[in-house]
Every structure is written in C-alpha cells, then in structure tokens.
C-alpha positions in Angstrom: 110.8 123.7 90.2 107.9 125.9 91.4 105.6 123.9 93.6 101.9 124.4 93.5 100.5 126.9 96.0 97.3 126.4 97.9 95.0 127.8 95.3 96.6 125.9 92.5 96.4 122.7 94.6 92.8 123.2 95.3 92.0 123.8 91.6 93.9 120.6 90.8 92.1 118.4 93.4 88.7 119.8 92.4 89.5 119.0 88.8 90.3 115.4 89.7 87.3 115.0 92.0 85.0 116.3 89.3 86.1 113.7 86.9 85.2 110.8 89.3 82.0 108.8 89.1 82.8 106.7 92.1 80.7 106.7 95.3 83.6 108.4 97.0 87.1 109.6 96.0 90.2 110.8 97.8 93.1 112.6 96.2 96.6 113.2 97.3 99.0 115.6 95.6 102.6 115.3 96.8 105.3 117.5 95.5 108.9 117.8 96.5 112.1 119.6 95.5 115.3 118.1 96.9 118.8 119.4 96.5 121.8 117.7 97.9 125.6 117.8 98.1 127.9 114.8 98.8 131.5 115.1 99.9 134.3 112.6 100.5 138.0 112.8 101.1 137.6 116.4 102.1 136.1 117.5 98.8 132.7 117.9 97.3 132.1 115.0 95.0 128.5 115.3 93.6 125.4 117.5 93.7 122.0 116.4 92.7 118.4 117.7 92.4 115.2 115.7 92.4 111.9 117.3 91.6 108.8 115.2 91.7 105.1 115.4 91.7 102.5 112.6 92.2 98.8 112.7 92.0 97.2 109.7 93.8 93.5 108.9 93.7 91.5 106.3 95.6 88.1 105.5 94.2 85.5 103.5 96.1 82.2 101.8 95.2 80.7 100.7 98.5 83.5 98.7 100.2 85.4 98.0 96.9 88.3 100.4 96.4 91.4 100.8 94.2 94.2 103.4 94.0 96.3 104.8 91.2 99.1 107.4 90.9 100.3 109.5 88.0 102.9 112.3 87.6 101.3 114.3 84.8 98.7 117.0 85.3 97.0 117.3 81.9 93.3 116.6 81.7 93.7 113.6 79.4 96.1 111.8 81.7 94.1 112.5 84.8 90.8 111.4 83.2 92.4 108.2 81.9 93.7 107.5 85.4 90.3 108.1 87.0 88.5 105.8 84.5 91.1 103.1 85.1 91.0 103.3 88.9 87.2 103.1 88.8 87.3 100.0 86.7 89.8 98.4 89.1 87.7 99.4 92.1 84.6 97.6 90.7 86.6 94.5 90.2 88.3 94.5 93.6 87.0 92.3 96.4 85.1 94.0 99.2 87.3 95.3 102.0 85.6 94.6 105.4 87.7 97.3 107.0 86.8 100.0 104.4 86.3 103.5 105.9 84.6 106.3 103.9 86.5 109.5 103.3 86.5 112.2 106.0 84.6 115.4 105.5 85.6 119.0 106.2 87.9 119.7 109.1 90.0 122.4 110.6 93.7 121.9 111.2 96.3 124.1 113.0 98.6 126.0 110.7 101.8 124.0 110.8 105.2 125.4 111.7 107.0 123.2 109.2 107.9 125.7 106.5 110.7 128.3 106.3 111.1 130.5 103.3 114.9 130.7 103.8 115.2 126.9 103.5 112.9 126.8 100.4 115.0 129.5 98.7 118.4 127.9 99.4 120.2 126.7 96.3 123.5 125.0 95.5 125.4 128.2 96.3 124.0 128.2 99.8 124.6 124.5 100.4 128.2 124.9 99.2 128.7 127.9 101.5 127.4 125.9 104.5 129.5 122.8 103.8 132.8 124.5 102.9 133.8 125.4 106.5 133.1 121.8 107.7 135.4 120.4 105.0 138.1 123.0 105.6 138.0 122.1 109.3 138.6 118.5 108.5 141.6 119.3 106.3 143.1 121.4 109.0 142.5 118.7 111.6 144.2 116.1 109.4 141.2 113.8 109.1 139.2 112.6 106.1 135.6 113.7 106.0 132.6 112.4 104.1 129.0 113.3 104.4 125.7 114.4 103.0 123.8 117.7 103.1 120.2 117.8 101.8 117.6 120.6 101.5 114.0 119.5 101.1 110.8 121.3 100.2 107.5 119.4 100.3 104.0 120.4 99.5 101.2 118.0 100.4 97.5 118.3 99.5 94.7 116.0 100.6 91.1 116.3 99.4 88.0 114.1 99.5 84.7 114.1 97.7 83.1 114.6 101.1 84.6 118.2 101.3 87.9 117.8 103.1 90.8 119.9 101.9 94.2 120.3 103.5 97.3 121.9 101.9 100.5 122.0 104.0 104.1 122.9 103.3 107.3 121.7 104.9 111.0 122.4 104.6 114.0 120.6 106.1 117.7 120.6 106.0 119.7 117.5 107.2 123.5 117.1 107.5 125.6 114.2 108.6 129.4 113.8 108.5 131.8 111.0 109.2 135.4 111.8 110.0 138.2 109.2 109.9 141.8 109.4 110.6 144.1 108.8 107.6 145.2 105.3 108.8 141.6 104.3 109.4 142.0 103.7 113.1 139.7 106.4 114.3 136.1 107.3 113.3 133.6 109.9 114.4 130.2 111.0 113.3 127.8 113.9 114.0 124.6 115.3 112.5 121.9 118.0 112.7 118.5 118.6 111.2 116.6 121.9 111.0 113.4 123.3 109.5 114.8 126.8 109.1 118.3 127.0 107.7 118.7 130.7 108.4 122.1 131.1 110.1 122.9 127.4 109.7 126.4 126.7 111.1 127.8 123.2 110.4 131.2 123.9 112.0 130.2 122.7 115.5 128.7 119.6 114.0 131.9 118.9 112.1 134.0 119.6 115.2 132.1 116.9 117.1 132.8 114.3 114.3 136.5 115.4 114.1 137.0 115.2 117.9 135.4 111.7 118.0 137.7 110.5 115.1 140.9 111.8 116.7 139.9 110.5 120.2 138.9 107.0 119.0 142.3 105.8 117.6 143.9 102.7 119.1 140.9 101.3 121.0 141.5 99.0 123.9 139.6 95.7 124.2 136.7 95.8 126.7 134.6 92.8 127.7 130.9 92.8 126.8 128.1 92.7 129.4 125.4 94.7 131.0 126.7 98.1 131.9 125.9 101.7 132.4 126.1 103.7 129.2 125.8 107.4 128.2 123.9 107.2 125.0 124.1 110.3 122.8 121.0 111.7 121.0 121.5 109.8 117.6 121.2 106.5 119.4 118.4 107.6 121.7 116.3 108.7 118.7 116.7 105.4 117.0 115.5 103.3 119.9 112.8 105.6 121.1 111.2 105.9 117.6 111.0 102.1 117.5 109.1 102.0 120.7 106.7 104.8 119.7 105.8 103.1 116.4 104.7 100.0 118.4 102.4 101.8 120.8 99.4 100.5 118.9 96.0 99.8 120.2 95.0 97.2 117.6 98.2 95.1 118.2 97.4 95.1 121.9 93.8 94.1 121.4 94.8 91.3 119.1 97.6 90.2 121.6 100.4 90.9 119.1 102.0 93.7 121.1 105.0 93.8 123.5 102.5 95.5 125.9 100.7 92.2 126.3 103.7 90.7 128.1 104.6 94.0 129.8 101.3 94.9 131.3 99.5 93.1 134.2 96.2 94.6 133.2 94.3 92.3 130.8 91.9 95.2 129.8 94.2 98.1 129.0 97.7 99.1 130.1 96.9 102.8 129.7 97.4 104.4 133.1 100.0 101.8 134.2 103.5 102.6 135.2 105.4 100.5 132.6 108.6 102.6 132.3 111.0 104.5 134.5 109.9 107.6 136.4 112.2 109.7 134.2 110.6 108.5 131.0 108.3 111.1 129.2 107.5 110.9 125.5 105.3 113.4 123.7 104.3 114.3 120.2 103.3 117.9 119.4 103.1 119.1 115.8 103.5 122.7 116.9 106.7 122.1 118.9 108.9 124.7 117.1 112.3 122.9 117.4 111.0 119.8 115.6 107.5 120.4 114.1 105.5 118.1 111.9 102.3 118.1 109.8 99.1 118.9 111.8 97.0 116.2 110.2 97.4 112.5 109.2 95.1 111.5 106.3 92.6 114.1 107.5 92.8 113.3 111.2 94.0 116.2 113.2 97.3 115.9 115.0 97.4 117.6 118.4 99.8 117.5 121.4 99.7 114.0 122.7 101.5 112.5 125.7 102.4 108.8 125.0 104.4 108.2 128.2 104.4 110.6 131.2 106.8 110.0 134.2 106.8 106.3 133.3 103.0 106.0 132.9 101.6 104.8 129.6 99.1 107.6 128.6 97.9 106.8 125.0 98.0 104.3 122.2 97.6 105.3 118.5 94.5 103.7 116.8 93.3 103.8 113.3 89.8 104.8 112.2 88.5 101.3 111.5 89.7 99.9 114.8 88.5 102.9 116.7 85.0 102.4 115.3 85.1 98.7 116.1 86.1 99.3 119.7 83.9 102.4 120.1 86.8 104.7 120.9 88.2 107.9 119.3 90.8 107.4 116.6 94.3 108.8 117.4 96.9 109.0 114.5 100.5 107.9 114.8 102.9 110.6 115.9 104.5 112.8 113.3 107.3 113.9 115.6 108.6 112.8 119.0 109.9 114.8 122.0 111.8 113.4 124.9 112.3 116.1 127.5 115.7 116.2 129.3 117.1 117.2 132.7 119.4 119.7 131.1 122.7 118.1 132.0 125.7 118.3 129.6 127.2 115.1 128.3 130.2 115.8 130.6 127.8 116.0 133.6 126.4 112.6 132.7 129.8 111.1 132.3 130.7 112.5 135.6 128.0 110.5 137.3 129.3 107.2 135.9 131.7 105.1 138.0 132.2 102.4 135.3 130.6 102.4 131.9 130.7 103.3 128.2 130.0 106.4 126.1 128.2 105.5 122.9 128.2 108.0 120.0 125.6 106.3 117.9 123.9 103.0 117.0 123.9 101.4 113.5 122.2 98.6 111.5 119.4 98.1 114.0 117.2 95.1 113.4 114.3 93.4 115.1 115.1 90.1 117.0 111.9 89.5 119.0 108.7 91.4 118.2 106.9 90.1 121.3 109.3 92.0 123.6 110.7 94.7 121.2 114.1 93.2 121.4 116.5 94.7 118.8 120.1 94.2 117.9 122.6 96.5 116.3 126.1 97.9 116.5 127.9 100.8 118.2 130.2 102.8 115.9 132.0 106.1 115.3 133.2 106.7 118.8 132.8 104.2 121.7 134.7 105.2 124.9 135.3 103.7 128.4 134.2 105.7 131.4 136.0 105.3 134.7 135.3 107.2 137.9 133.5 110.0 136.1 135.8 110.6 133.1 136.7 109.2 129.7 139.8 107.1 129.9 140.1 106.1 126.2 138.5 104.4 123.2 137.3 100.8 123.3 136.2 98.3 120.7 132.7 98.5 119.3 129.9 96.3 120.5 126.9 94.4 119.3 124.0 95.3 121.5 120.8 93.3 122.2 118.3 95.5 124.0 114.8 96.8 124.1 113.7 100.4 124.0 111.4 99.4 126.9 114.5 98.7 129.1 116.1 101.9 127.8 113.1 104.0 129.2 113.0 101.9 132.4 116.7 102.4 133.2 117.1 106.2 132.7 119.2 107.5 135.6 119.7 111.1 134.2 119.4 112.9 130.9 120.9 115.9 129.1 119.9 118.8 126.9 117.6 117.7 124.0 118.6 118.4 120.4 117.4 117.6 116.9 119.7 115.2 115.1 119.5 112.5 112.4 119.8 108.8 113.2 120.5 105.8 111.2 116.9 104.7 111.0 114.2 107.1 109.6 114.1 110.9 109.4 111.0 111.7 111.6 111.6 115.0 113.4 112.7 114.2 117.0 114.0 116.3 119.8 115.9 114.0 122.3 118.6 114.4 124.9 121.6 112.2 125.7 120.7 109.6 128.3 122.5 108.0 131.2 121.1 104.4 131.1 121.9 101.6 133.5 122.0 97.9 132.8 122.4 98.3 129.0 123.2 95.0 127.2 126.4 95.2 125.2 126.2 91.6 124.2 129.4 90.9 122.3 132.4 92.7 120.8 132.3 94.0 117.2 135.1 94.5 114.7 133.3 97.5 113.2 135.4 100.7 113.2 
C-alpha cells in the first residue's frame, strides 16, 4: 500500500475542510501499513499484512461538537460524512470544556521515519527471523514469537490553518524460548525505528540462555528484597508512573501526588523520588524518537523528574486555560538515563536478592498510591553474594512505581525494548532496586 505523501495529505485535508459549514473543523488522516511474521515450535507459522486508512473529522458549532470517521476518500463519502457530523454536532449538548482548534504552528522535523524500515517486506522479515529460529533449534529449545514492521503516516489539520504531516516507522520483535519438557522459559525483545542492519540473534540468545538456565527452580520465600529488574520490567512500571503525572488529577485531589507531597499548592520542585531517579521525554532522542506534536501542541524535551525532584506535570488545554498556566502534552516517549553498569555489575553489588527478567499481567490495585500487582516470569533467579546461584519460583508482586524510583541503588546501560504493557518508545536501563515487594509465590512458569 502506498501511503499518502505530504502534498497528497494536504490536498485531502483541504478538500474535507472546504466541505464543512461548521464554525470550526478539525481533520485527522491516519494511515498505516503493518507486516508481521509469527513463529512457534521453531518454525514460521503465519504472516499477515494490515493496511488501513481513516479520515476523522470533528465539527463544532459553538460548544457543540461531534466526530465521525470513514475509510473511503471519494468526494461523495466525505461529503456525506461531513453533513452527518454537522447534524450530530447541532444536536449534541454543549461541552463546557470545549476548546477551539489550534491555528498555524511550527513543529520540529521528527526522527521517527527510516526508509529502510518502510521498504522492508516479507523477504526481509524472514531473513531477520531465520537465524533466531535456527539458533533455537541448535540450542534444543522451542521458540515462539512475533516480528512486526510498521509504517505510519499521520496528518492533522484545522479550519484555523494548522497543518502537520508526520511519518513514523518501527520494527518490534519479541521471542519466548522454552525447554522441551516445559520446565524452563526465557524471553527477550527489541524495538527499533531503523531496521538497517537489524540483528535478532543476540536477542534470541538472551531468551535461549534464560530458558536453559531457569530449569528446575528452587522455592524461595516471598518478601521485600533487593532486585535487579531488567529493562522490560522497568519500562512497564515507569510508563505507568509517567501517565499519572497529571496536573488536573492533582488539582482535583485524585492523584497519587496528593498523598505523596507535603505541599498543598504544588509538588513541582519537591524531592519525591530517589536521587538516582531522572525521567525525561524528548521527541528528538534518536534511539527512541516520537512525534513532535500532540493534537497540534508542540512536543519538546521535557524533564519530568530530575535527580528525584518532580519538575513538570502534563496538562491539557482546557485545564491550562482554567488554571492560567501553559499546556504541556503527555510524553510521546520516555528516557531513563543509566549509570552504565552491566547487568553482571549490578548483580555483583547484591548480597541477597532476585534477578527479574520481566513483569507480566500488571493491573492497578490502588489508584490513590499507584499500587500495582503483577507476576514475574520467563527467568527469575536467586542472587547470593554477588552471583546468580540458580532459578527460583516466580512471584506475584505488589509495588508502586513511586517506590521503584525511590529505591534505585544503581542502574545499567539503557536500551530500547518492548514490554508487556504498551508500545511507547522507551529507553531504559536495568535497575538495582532495594525493598521491592515480592508479595507471594506464583505457579507461573
């Protein structure tokens, strides 16, 4: 599928906007081309392609608005859609939080697109996956996983004169390796923007090593302990924290920050986390870039936490106007800088603890404190006197990302990996975390 270029997208949005009779109109054009390969039992099982396009329009009369989406681009379909959304908007109740569309703005050119990734087809995906599958066969483990190549074009335009067209590519790979008797399991992943030179063999090797090393786990009692948490688990918990750094929730006393902070006005500027906790978003961070705008609001480099100090909270346009402050969009990517230690270095600093490969099935327990629960899986190992002494049972954990960032003792080399919750680009290191709550044993394997 050939996606619309900038000129074609501009012509399409201008065509839609010209059809509208509403007081104001916003148009989104979202296109994607996805190609994937699945493999299981050391063999490719399926391949699939999904090509899609959606034209979404929001029409407003005063504070009354409605939205509609279609997937056909002919004039008749678009005109019918505009007439329908205008009718719906006139019947809608007034929205007291309605905000008019934004006008012209300049955005940084994003770093999210790589021609090599966009050009990759089934032959390239097969070539990338084959060595990983062959390595699994040679190691005597059973592999299963998923490789997907994505190309996205996104265009946003308003009747006030804003126009933004941005492109993105991505390639994500995850693999589970299991020993034939089912007693050992390992997992690893990677995510890139530019697939040129993509080598999945090291990723597969990590999963295979975890599987072979995790056979015959010994029982280990739960409790609060020191853990070395590898990047997939770190990204899951950190993303949950970042999503909740919200100014409106704080002002309406619905935020975890209301309990955490001693300042009744604003916690921004307070030391709420550990000195080693720094969290940044930067759309132009090359290892994990993102879009440079969010619904027409520019995204720029933003520190959220710096050496434990809360620096910023995201805030939408309506609430920013109400509070007479500047709006700040949610992050499109997250960066947690590291100290540069290897995982082996981190393990070497632990007298008694647990190495956790990843976290899975994470769910909210208590919004007021950001308490989450979930399970460890695919490689959980005991650490004694600075070395791995063998696999142990998995655990259920009950922990907050707040405590995670409070209890960082050391960190490693950041990398971009996939997690089990969400696909936002993130660049995070393994963490050595003290006092992590492994609340009960789990039978997961």
